[in-house]
C-alpha positions as MATLAB code, in Angstrom:
seq = 'ETKVPRGPAPRPADGRPDLSGVWFPSPDLEPEITPFQPWAAAETKKRASSAGDDPRALCLPTGVPRMHALDLAKFIQTPTLVVVLVEYNVPGVRQIFLDGRTHPPNLQPSWQGHSIAHWENDTLVVDTIGFNDRGWLDGSRPQTEQLHVIERFRRIDLGQMELEITIDDPGAYTKPWKIRRRLHLAPGE';
ca = [
     103.640   53.190   55.157;
     101.797   51.201   52.945;
     101.676   47.412   54.651;
     103.523   45.499   51.795;
     101.858   41.989   51.374;
     103.249   38.668   51.900;
     102.642   35.573   49.785;
     103.905   32.949   46.776;
     104.501   35.092   43.945;
     101.755   35.789   41.437;
     101.907   32.486   38.605;
     100.140   33.028   34.931;
      99.932   29.559   32.936;
     102.896   30.040   31.503;
     104.484   29.320   34.825;
     106.860   32.528   35.102;
     106.358   35.387   38.238;
     103.862   37.673   36.909;
     105.363   41.235   37.459;
     102.353   42.878   37.279;
     101.373   46.227   39.977;
     102.704   49.092   41.348;
     105.789   49.100   42.387;
     107.475   51.398   45.096;
     111.392   51.141   45.207;
     113.615   51.639   47.830;
     117.272   53.123   47.409;
     120.347   51.321   46.133;
     121.348   48.852   48.868;
     125.097   48.612   48.312;
     126.476   51.139   46.272;
     128.940   51.082   44.517;
     131.712   53.803   43.992;
     131.496   55.101   40.795;
     134.022   54.663   37.918;
     132.928   58.022   36.365;
     135.396   58.886   33.144;
     137.080   62.390   34.333;
     134.604   64.938   32.436;
     131.675   62.882   34.040;
     132.784   63.055   37.464;
     133.327   66.779   36.970;
     129.740   67.112   35.015;
     127.834   65.347   38.435;
     130.044   67.644   40.753;
     128.803   70.704   38.399;
     124.787   69.373   38.622;
     125.218   68.744   41.986;
     125.000   72.548   42.864;
     122.678   73.522   39.762;
     119.120   71.154   40.365;
     117.063   73.285   38.892;
     119.047   71.916   34.993;
     117.694   68.381   36.901;
     115.494   67.401   33.218;
     112.718   66.249   36.564;
     113.244   69.889   37.634;
     112.016   70.649   34.041;
     109.504   68.135   33.489;
     111.016   66.973   31.219;
     111.240   62.212   31.595;
     113.379   60.110   34.406;
     114.724   57.992   32.331;
     115.354   54.492   33.276;
     117.491   53.842   35.282;
     116.331   56.448   37.896;
     112.389   55.282   37.481;
     113.708   52.414   39.688;
     114.644   55.451   42.346;
     111.546   57.978   42.879;
     108.941   56.917   41.046;
     105.993   54.183   40.993;
     105.582   52.328   38.501;
     102.913   50.371   37.202;
     103.801   46.828   35.526;
     101.433   45.312   33.307;
     102.653   41.854   32.062;
     102.014   40.442   28.958;
     102.985   37.208   27.083;
     104.465   39.186   25.198;
     105.375   42.524   25.798;
     105.977   44.303   29.775;
     104.153   47.515   29.544;
     105.261   49.955   32.527;
     103.282   53.231   33.674;
     105.532   55.526   35.952;
     104.115   58.416   38.211;
     105.948   61.445   37.009;
     107.918   60.748   33.996;
     106.399   63.200   30.361;
     106.103   59.637   27.599;
     105.196   57.977   31.239;
     104.844   54.898   29.849;
     107.998   52.289   28.473;
     107.263   49.437   26.903;
     109.531   46.198   26.620;
     108.868   44.034   24.491;
     109.252   39.156   24.674;
     108.954   38.681   21.180;
     112.043   38.094   20.625;
     112.848   40.473   18.700;
     116.562   42.092   18.747;
     117.271   46.160   18.660;
     115.812   47.836   15.272;
     119.411   49.272   13.788;
     119.489   52.839   13.357;
     117.642   53.437   16.348;
     117.182   57.796   17.015;
     117.965   58.342   20.625;
     115.541   59.060   22.944;
     114.643   59.310   26.617;
     113.852   56.517   27.121;
     115.219   53.751   24.900;
     114.306   50.723   23.394;
     113.755   47.625   25.463;
     113.565   44.298   24.438;
     113.532   41.016   26.633;
     113.602   37.631   28.163;
     113.185   35.224   31.209;
     116.479   33.771   32.508;
     114.441   31.041   34.912;
     112.344   33.499   37.360;
     114.064   36.781   36.679;
     113.706   39.409   33.193;
     116.400   40.335   31.746;
     115.440   43.382   29.972;
     118.262   44.968   27.460;
     117.999   48.065   27.280;
     119.597   50.790   24.455;
     119.027   53.842   21.977;
     118.996   56.341   24.809;
     119.831   60.033   24.449;
     122.300   62.066   26.362;
     120.265   64.489   27.930;
     119.176   61.750   30.708;
     120.473   61.962   33.993;
     121.523   58.694   36.791;
     120.999   57.904   39.711;
     123.064   61.338   41.954;
     123.081   63.833   38.554;
     125.380   61.163   37.125;
     125.820   62.164   32.976;
     124.636   59.172   30.469;
     126.236   59.321   27.072;
     124.394   57.987   23.456;
     126.761   54.402   24.613;
     124.733   53.885   27.656;
     123.644   50.324   26.924;
     121.488   49.212   30.476;
     121.083   45.357   32.203;
     117.917   45.235   34.361;
     117.684   41.832   36.073;
     113.967   41.684   37.636;
     112.988   39.428   40.197;
     109.951   39.164   41.813;
     110.427   37.352   45.484;
     107.279   37.158   47.066;
     103.981   38.407   47.231;
     104.809   41.867   47.271;
     108.730   42.201   46.859;
     110.209   42.092   43.812;
     114.583   42.286   43.450;
     116.169   44.743   40.983;
     119.785   44.656   39.701;
     119.998   47.161   37.158;
     124.162   47.659   35.649;
     125.265   50.522   33.558;
     126.737   50.586   30.801;
     128.204   53.225   29.054;
     132.264   54.246   27.969;
     131.113   57.378   27.497;
     130.861   58.564   31.110;
     132.617   55.219   32.610;
     136.253   53.279   32.706;
     134.122   50.302   33.580;
     130.443   49.161   34.302;
     128.244   49.387   37.487;
     125.745   48.073   39.485;
     122.981   49.546   41.002;
     120.324   47.422   43.063;
     116.745   47.835   44.760;
     113.872   46.092   46.523;
     110.903   46.959   44.300;
     107.831   46.830   46.937;
     103.637   46.516   45.878;
     102.310   49.285   46.224;
      98.757   48.374   46.503;
      96.059   50.653   46.202;
      98.125   52.784   44.902;
];
């Protein structure tokens, strides 16, 4: 097991925390009961017995919420863009725009969706829409093209980052729900 480095979070000249680094995820720290719609609960149960249908098993992308459960991810932060390189994913690159743009109209659904972000104090808030319905969320849970994900990244110190993911998909769930993880810096990975 890699020792997590200690010390203050690095901050570039703009004073914001720098999220750059290779991060390894933890399990969900405070699991919530998933507010399934009946069809989504049935689909999750069906998928639990057919692991070979998992997009990961077919070398397809993991998707945004699930990448934080399973994969090493390298964050590269600039003032206007965060690039995330995911070890497993194909495509393994995600762009998070920090330049003030909005989501474009008429997005074509994709595995990674379209991500824009802004800072709320020391927390990077990432808003992603435009997903396809082919991805799986944690635990074989389905998603629809209505999926809207809000990620809140807060670098606690040099070696730890808090992550709260809000899943809002009225096509599959009766209300939004959250996943909470602690990401650990993985130097040398």
